[in-house]
N, C-alpha and C positions, 0 to 999 in steps of 0.2 A: 446609561447611555446617548453617548453619541452622533451627530446628527449634521450631514451638509448640509441640510435644505433649513434656510432659518424659518421660524415658525409663524413668521409672516405667510409665508408660500403653501401652509399644511395644508388650509383649505385649500384651493387648486389644484394640487398635487393627490391628495383623496378626492376630489370631485366629490365628497358628502360633507357638507362645514357642519352638518350635527354631527358626525361620525367622527371629524376632527376636532371639533371643541373638546367629547371625549373623553380622546383617546389622549389632546393634551393636557384638560384638568387632570387625568390621574397621574401624568405623568413631570408635568411641574407643580402642581399642590405644594408638595413639600420638598421642593427641590432648588440646591442650587444650581444656577442659571450666568453664563454667559457667553457674549459673542467675539469672538476671537477676532481682530483685526488688523489685517499689515499683510506685506504676501507667504506666498506657501514656504514654510520651513522644511518640504521635501526634496530629496535632492533630483535635481533631474540629470535626466542620461546626456552627456556629453559629447 
């Protein structure tokens, strides 16, 4: 699964802290996670 929303913003976006914790607990428990930094590699329309 991929997301453009940082994990620390899920609680605010979902609006329910318990639900956000439950979702993250199931998705992130055995997952390898990493945050990408830097400019977007997508091509822009010119």
